[in-house]
N, C-alpha and C positions, 0 to 999 in steps of 0.2 A: 620150406617157406610156407607151404600149406597147413602144416601142422601148427606153426606159429600163428598163422592167421586165424585158425580155427580156434585155437587157444584163447587168444585176446577176445574173438568175436563171442566165445562162450562166457567170457568174464563181463563182457559188456552187457550181455543178455541178463546175467545174474544181478548185475548192478542195478539195471533199469527196470527189471520186472520183479520187484521186490514183493508186491502185493497182487499177485496173480489171483484171477478168479478161483482157481481151485483152492488157494491157501485161505480165501475169505471163505469158501463154503466150509472147510474145515473149522474154522474158527465160529461158524454158526451164524454168519452175517453176510449179506451181499454187499458190494462196494456201492458207496453212495455217489450221487452225481459228481460230487467234487473229487472223490477218489477217483472216478473213472476218468474225468478230465486229466486228472494229474497224470494217470497211466497212459492217456493218449499222447500227452507231451512227451512223456519218456520214450514211447515207442518212436515218435517222431525224431527226437534227438538220437536216438540208437540207430535208426536208419541213416541219419546224416554220417554219423561217425562210422558205421560199417561201410558206407559207400566210401568215405575217405580211406578207410583201411584196404579196401580192394584197389583203388587207384595208387595208393603208395607202395603197397607190396607187388603190384603187377600180377595178381593171380591169374588175370584172364587174358594176358598178353600173347598174341599168337606168335608162333615161330617166325612168320615172315616179318612181322614188326621187330622181332629181336634182330633178325638178321639185317633189317634196314637201319637200326640204331647202330650196329656194329659198322656199317658202312659209312655213316654219317661222322662217326668219330675220326675218320681218317681224311686227309688231304692229299693234295698232289704230292708225289714223290719228287725231290729235287736230283738233279744229276750228281752221282757220285754217292748219294745217301744209300744205306742198307733199306731194303724192303721190309716191312712191318711183318709180323709173324702171321698176321691173319691171312696174307697173300699165300704163304707156304702151307698153312693148314686148312684152308677153306676147300671143302670138295666141290669142284665145279662140274657143271653138267657139260658133257662133251658129246658132240656128234661125229661120228667117225664110221665109214663103210656101211652107210645106212642105219646105224643103230646109235643108242644113247647109252652113255655110262657115266658114272663120276669118277673124278680123279682130281687129286691135289698135286701141286708143283713141287712139293717136298722130295719127292723121289727123283727130281732132276737137278736137284742142288750139286753144284760140282761142274755143271755144263752150261754152256751159253744157252740161255733162253731168248728165243724172239717172238714177240706177240705182235702179229699183223691184224689190225682192226679193219673189218670190212662190214658191207651190208649186202643183201640180195640184189639191190638195184645197181651196184657198182660192178659194171662190166670189166673195168680195168682190174679190179682186184682178182676177179675169176681169171682173167687171163694171166695174171702172175702167179697163180697157185701151183701150176706144174713146175715152175722154176724153183721155188723155195722148197718144193717137196723132192726135188731132185737133190738140194743141197742138204736137205734133212738125211738123205740116203748116203751121201756123199762122206758125211761127218758123223756117223751114228754115235760114236762115243764122246763126241765133243759138243754137239748141238741138239737142241730140241726145239721144233716150231710149232706154235699154235696159231691158228687164225681165231680171231675174237669177233663175235658178233653180240654187241650189247644191246641189242633190241631197239625199240623206238615205237613211236606212235603208228607208224605204216609197216613195221616189220613184224611178221609171224613165222611160227614154226614152220608152216607149210611152204612160205616163200623160201625159207633157209634150205628145207629139204629139196625143193624143186631146183634152186641154184646149184646145189652139190650134185644133183642127178645129171646135170649137163656137163660136168666134168668127166674127163676119162676115168676108167676102172682104177687105175693106179694112183691118181691124184685124190681120188675119194678117201683114201686111207690117211690123208692130211687131216689130224684132229681139229676140230673148231669148238671152242668154248661159246656157249650160246646163252643169250638172255642174262647177262652179267652186268651188273653195275659197280661192282668193287673195282674192277679193272679200268674202268672209265673214269672213276674217281681217281685212283693212283696215278693214271697216265691220261689225262684231259688232252684229246686230240682235236684238230680242227679239219684235218683232212682225212677222208678215207683212204686206205692202203698205207697210212702210217704204221711204223714198226718201233716197238720199245724192245731195247737190247738190255738183258739182264746178265751181267757177268757172272762166272763161276763162283765168286766170293758172295753173291747175292746182293749186289750193289746196281744201281740203275745207272747203266753205262751211256746210253745215247737214245735220241728219238730220230729216225730218219724216214725218209720215203723208201718204199719197197725197192726201188731201183738200186738202192745202196746196200742191199742185202745180197751180197755177191761173194765169190770165193776169195777175192783179194782182201776184203775187209774182215771176213771171218778169219783168214789166215792171220791178219794183223792183231786181232783180239787173242787168238790163241798164242802167238808168238810173245805178247806182251804178258800173258799168264804165265808162260813158261820162264820168262827171266824173273818174274815176282816169286815164282815157287822156288827158283834156284837161291834166290836172296834169302827166302825165308828158310831154306834149308840150311844155309851156312850160318844164319842166326841160331838156329836150334843146334847145330854141331858145335858153336863157340859156347853155348849155354850149358850143354851137356859135358864138355870138356872142363869147363870151370867148376862144374858140380862134382865131376870126379877127382878134381885136383884137391878139392876142400875135403 
């Protein structure tokens, strides 16, 4: 894009600076007042066009602005809908065990993913973290839990870190996605400690209070997925049989 913009800018410069001062000197004359005024008008016109070119091509668009534009393109996900690819591909900033790293959700496709929204001022959220951390360990191959702090006017990194420091050492291993707007856009919540459930097939399954994240409900989702997988396997077997007979 930059090469294209440079080429167009060069063409504009050549177009509007036909009678430069150097060219006039080569011709043995200095530009007259009328010619000078004409050149000034050309320069002004060229600057206006170049400004439009920069705005149109987005040469100086910052990475944060691009990310914000990507978020604004998406709306809330409806129950039963497949999640957009940006959710799987985006590298989220994750706070875990006192350290930060980036991680995408794509590696957890095929598992139940639960996102619990919280803030550092929500004492009830913090009290519930040990429970969901224990469930995470109970279903290591079936379940992945993230707490999600979407930030806010009063939220700071220092407050998030302090809140996690109050947890026991084992619960600090519970990963928390921090300072993120995309998840709040996709899953707009009204109450903290709300949990978004994502099924193994990548669809939005439910929005529940954290109290409903329990062994019984997780087992129900797993059982339903096993039934669906059995049906899919039967369909695949029939298709393969029909293909072999042909």
